C-alpha positions in Angstrom: -98.1 9.4 -20.3 -96.2 6.1 -18.8 -93.5 8.1 -16.9 -91.0 6.6 -14.7 -88.5 7.6 -11.9 -84.8 6.0 -12.2 -84.3 7.2 -8.7 -80.4 6.9 -7.4 -77.4 8.6 -5.9 -75.8 7.8 -9.4 -72.5 9.0 -7.5 -71.0 8.6 -10.1 -73.8 7.8 -13.0 -72.6 4.7 -14.7 -72.8 2.2 -18.0 -75.0 0.3 -16.2 -77.5 3.3 -15.1 -77.1 4.4 -19.0 -78.3 0.6 -20.1 -81.0 0.6 -17.4 -82.6 4.1 -18.7 -82.1 3.7 -22.5 -83.8 0.2 -22.3 -86.7 1.8 -20.4 -87.1 3.5 -22.9 -88.5 1.1 -24.7 -91.5 0.9 -22.1 -92.0 4.1 -21.1 -92.6 7.4 -22.8 -90.5 10.3 -20.1 -87.9 8.9 -17.9 -86.5 10.9 -15.0 -83.2 10.3 -13.7 -83.7 11.2 -10.1 -80.7 12.0 -8.0 -81.5 11.8 -4.7 -80.2 14.2 -1.9 -79.4 11.9 1.3 -78.1 13.6 4.1 -76.4 10.7 5.3 -74.0 10.1 2.8 -70.7 12.2 1.7 -70.8 12.3 -2.1 -67.6 11.6 -4.1 -69.1 14.0 -7.0 -71.5 16.7 -6.2 -75.2 16.4 -6.6 -75.0 19.8 -9.2 -72.1 18.4 -10.8 -73.8 14.7 -11.6 -77.1 16.4 -12.6 -75.2 18.5 -15.4 -72.8 15.5 -16.5 -76.0 13.2 -17.4 -78.2 15.8 -18.8 -75.4 16.2 -20.8 -75.2 12.4 -21.7 -78.9 12.6 -22.4 -78.9 15.5 -24.3 -80.5 13.9 -27.8 -82.8 12.2 -25.4 -86.1 14.5 -25.2 -88.1 11.7 -23.4 -85.2 11.5 -20.9 -85.0 14.4 -18.1 -83.1 14.5 -15.0 -83.7 16.0 -11.3 -82.5 15.9 -7.5 -84.3 15.5 -5.0 -84.4 15.4 -1.0 -86.8 13.2 1.2 -88.7 10.0 -0.5 -88.9 8.9 -3.2 -92.2 8.1 -3.1 -93.2 11.1 -2.4 -91.4 13.1 -5.1 -92.9 9.9 -7.3 -96.3 11.5 -6.7 -95.1 15.4 -7.4 -93.4 14.6 -10.7 -96.6 12.8 -11.7 -94.5 9.5 -11.8 -96.7 6.3 -11.3 -93.8 3.8 -12.1 -90.2 3.4 -10.4 -87.8 1.8 -13.0 -84.7 -0.1 -11.2 -82.0 -2.2 -12.4 -80.6 -5.2 -10.9 -77.0 -7.4 -11.4 -77.5 -9.9 -9.0 -80.2 -11.9 -6.2 -78.2 -9.8 -3.2 -79.5 -6.0 -5.1 -83.1 -8.3 -5.2 -83.6 -8.9 -1.8 -82.7 -5.0 -1.4 -84.9 -3.9 -4.1 -88.1 -5.5 -2.9 -87.8 -4.3 0.5 -88.4 -0.8 -0.9 -90.5 -1.5 -3.3 -92.6 -2.7 -0.8 -92.0 0.3 1.1 -92.1 3.0 -1.6 -96.2 0.8 -2.5 -96.6 1.6 1.0 -96.3 5.1 0.8 -97.7 5.8 -2.6 -100.2 2.6 -3.7 -100.1 3.8 -7.1 -96.6 2.9 -7.8 -95.2 -0.1 -9.2 -91.8 -0.8 -9.3 -89.9 -2.1 -12.8 -87.1 -4.3 -12.2 -85.1 -4.6 -15.7 -82.0 -7.3 -15.1 -78.4 -5.4 -15.9 -77.1 -6.4 -19.3 -74.5 -9.5 -18.5 -71.1 -7.5 -19.6 -72.1 -4.4 -17.3 -73.5 -6.6 -14.3 -70.1 -6.3 -12.3 -70.2 -2.5 -12.2 -70.8 -0.8 -9.2 -70.5 2.6 -8.5 -68.5 2.0 -5.6 -66.5 0.3 -7.3 -65.5 3.1 -9.7 -65.4 5.8 -7.4 -62.4 3.6 -5.5 -60.5 2.8 -8.5 -61.1 6.7 -9.6 -59.7 7.5 -6.0 -56.7 6.0 -6.5 -56.2 7.1 -10.2 -57.2 4.2 -12.0 -59.2 4.7 -15.2 -63.0 4.7 -15.4 -63.8 5.4 -18.6 -64.8 1.3 -19.7 -67.4 2.0 -16.8 -68.9 5.5 -17.0 -70.4 7.7 -20.2 -68.2 10.3 -20.0 -65.0 12.0 -19.0 -64.6 11.7 -14.4 -62.9 15.2 -13.5 -59.8 14.8 -12.1 -59.0 13.1 -8.6 -59.2 15.8 -5.7 -57.9 14.3 -2.9 -56.7 10.3 -2.2 -58.2 9.8 1.0 
């Protein structure tokens, strides 16, 4: 069985992320959307909430599951039996960053192969950072995420 992890903070999960997962289901038997819990970052939406939201987005897709994890992605891949990491690339800057991570992951877990999908052009400008900023200041992000964002908690 070809299992792929699609790791990220997904804060929030965007239509670009959705596109990569849907296209990835054509390549893999199962995709685990793996929400990394980075203790050095303050999340906009709690991991538990994002997990529930993504599970709901894929409720009718049995080949996609959602899990959160702490620690190294390469170790989590080994724990879940995933031999592939699925990553989306929006631009050359993403490639430079992702290539370095792919090399490190391969060093930690030599059985792990990273597969890059180029983001579909209409979705390439979408980033979680921009979505958070628009949402934080009361703007509509409905065109950028596959769910209804919860109300703004604070305008800080």
